[in-house]
N, C-alpha and C positions, 0 to 999 in steps of 0.2 A: 366177662360171662362167668356167672355164676356157679357152684357147687351149690346146686340151687336149696332155699330152706325146706321146704317141706318136701320138694319134688330131690333133688340131688343131698339135701341132705337126707330127706328118706331114702335114698338110693344108696349115693356115692361115701357114705358112712354106716351103712347099711341098718341108719333106722327107717321106722318103720310111725306114720301119725295114727293115735286111737282115736275114733270114734268118741271114745268116753271120757273125754279128758273136759275137765271144769271149764267152766266160761274163766275167763282172764287173760289180760294185758300182761306181756313178758318183756324185758329186753334183754340184749345180749351184746357181749362186747368181747371183743378178742384181738391177737396178735397171731401172724403165721409166717417163718420161715421163708415158705415161697405158697405164693395164690398158685395152686394149682385145681384147671376146670375142665373135666375131663380128660388128664394127665398130659396138657399143655400150659404150662407156667404163663399167667395176665400178668407178671410183674418182670420179664426178664429175669428173671430166677432169684429176686430182693426180696425182703421182708415186705408184710402188708399188716395193714390195722385194718379192723372191719365191725361192724356190729349192725344191728337191727333191733329192730319190734314187731311183736304178731299178737295180734291179738286168735284166741280161740274160744270156742262155742261149745258146751255139752251138743249140742245139734247135730255134729261134726265140721262145722262151716269154721274156716281161719282164714285170715289176710294179714298183710304185712309187711315189711319193707326192710333193705336188706343194704349195704352198701362195703363200698372195700377203692381204700388205691389200686390204678393198674397200669400198667408202661407197655406202650404199643409200640414205640421206638418214633411217637410222634407227639403232639399237644393233650393229646385224653389222658387227664391224671385221675379219673373217678367213673364207678358202674356206681350205677344205682337201680336195685330192683323191686319192683314190685308184684304182688302174686294174692292167689285167690283160691281157693280150692274146698272141697267137700271130700273129709275121711269117715270112715265106719266100720264094720261086722259082721259077713253075712253069719259066720257061727265065730264063737267064743273063739279060736285060731285061728281061721280065716277073716285077711281084713282086707280095703281096697281105699284106694282115695284117690280124686281127679282133680286135676290142678292147672291154672293157668301162669305163669309166668312171664313179667316182661323185663327185658335187659334195654339199660336206656344208659346211653353215654354221653350227659350233657353238657360239657364242655369238648367235645371231639369238635372238627373242622369238617370232617366226612358222617354223612347219614348213614349209622352203622346200627342201629337199634335194630331190637328184633321181639319177637315173644314164640314161646312154644306152648301146647297143651303139653299135658304127663299122666298118663294113666299107670297106676303101682298096685298090684295085689302081694298081695303078704300072706306070709303061713307061717307061724310061729317064730323061726330065727331065720324066715329064707323071704325076701322082696326080689319080684322081679319087676322092670319096667320099662313103658315104652313111650319117646318125646318126641313131638313131630310139629317145627315151626312150620307156623301159621301165619306169620305176618311178618315183614320183614323190611328195612328201608332199603335204599339202592343203592350204595357202597359198601352192604355188609363182603363182597366176595365179584367176582370175574363173571360169576356163573348167569346163565341166561335168565333161571330164575333161584331168585335169593330164599325161595321157601320149600329147595329142594334140601332137607337138612333136619336126619332123622337120629334116633340114639336108643340101643338096646342096653339095658343093666341088669346084671343079676349080682346080689349081696347076701352077704350072711353075717350073721354078728350074736358073738359066745359070750357068754359072762364068765370069766374065769376065775373070780372072787366076787366077795361083794361088789370091790372096787372097781375090779378091774375089767376091762373086755378088749375080745380082740374082735375086728370085722374084716373081711373079705369080699371085697371090690371087683368086677368082668363089668366089659363096658364098650359096644361097640359105635362108632360113627362111621356115618354112611348119606351118600347123595353127591350130588354137581357143586354143592358149598364145598362140601369136608374135600371132596380132590382137588378143587380149586386154591381153597387157604392153604391143603397139609401136602396133595401131592398126590394122594390115594385115599380112602376107608382105612378106616384104621381102630385097633383095642389099645384100651389100657387098660392097667391093672393094678390093685394097691393091697397094700397088707398094713391095717391103723390096729396099735396099740392104745386104749387110752384109760385112762386112773382119772376117777370123782376121787377132790380134796375136798378140803371145807370153802378153799379158794379158789374154787375152779374148777375145768377138766384141763387136765395136760395130756397132749395128745403125739403118738410116734409114729409117721408115716414114713413106706417105702413105696415107690410110685413110679411106673416106670410104663411103654408103649412098643407097639412093634412099628413102627414107623422108624424113617433109615437113621442112624446114628444117633439114635436115642438111646438115652440113660439112664440106669435108675436116680431117680431123684430123692434126698430124706428130706423129711420136713417135720417141724415142730411145732407145735399148735398150742395154744395157752385160749379156752372162753370162761366165759364170767357170763352166769345166767340169774337175773331177776326178776319178782315180780313188783309189777307197778299198782 
């Protein structure tokens, strides 16, 4: 369950997609000390290797795929995501993004794939978004309606220096699926410090939720992007 590329990318890390991007194909590879998605670990608090490919057109259309190892305590070993969307500007400072993201787990014994639609609005350093599950396999949870699952987010990103930036995130997961999986609806929040280097981006994140017995998780990350 990924922190989406242009969605939880754009949202969970506080970045926003711009409709003025040049048409190009890019790739990214990276590693993280823990794969967190909406505040919860997808790797049993172990490290993850991740990477993806993206196509972005200057019209605002984009599409891509992203993969990571996961550990749910069963035979499922990896996640493979597919997404597409359209982003642009209402004004110079006000941006929008509409996307669909499909979460796939090809080697899972159960049917746990699902997809969601996300809407993101951005103003300068601030971004807000809403995601709603629109299709889900039968084994995602024990809820009677596997699509009763939504997510609200607010994010802020601030440059501290030419290469150093700070991002703040708050999210809220709700719906019958969330209550079945986690026992209740819940909020997640994190603070991320990122540094751009000649060899890629290094990040340091402190993340927590308001779920019972939750504690602060420190996540170190590295990613390298390249143009194809």
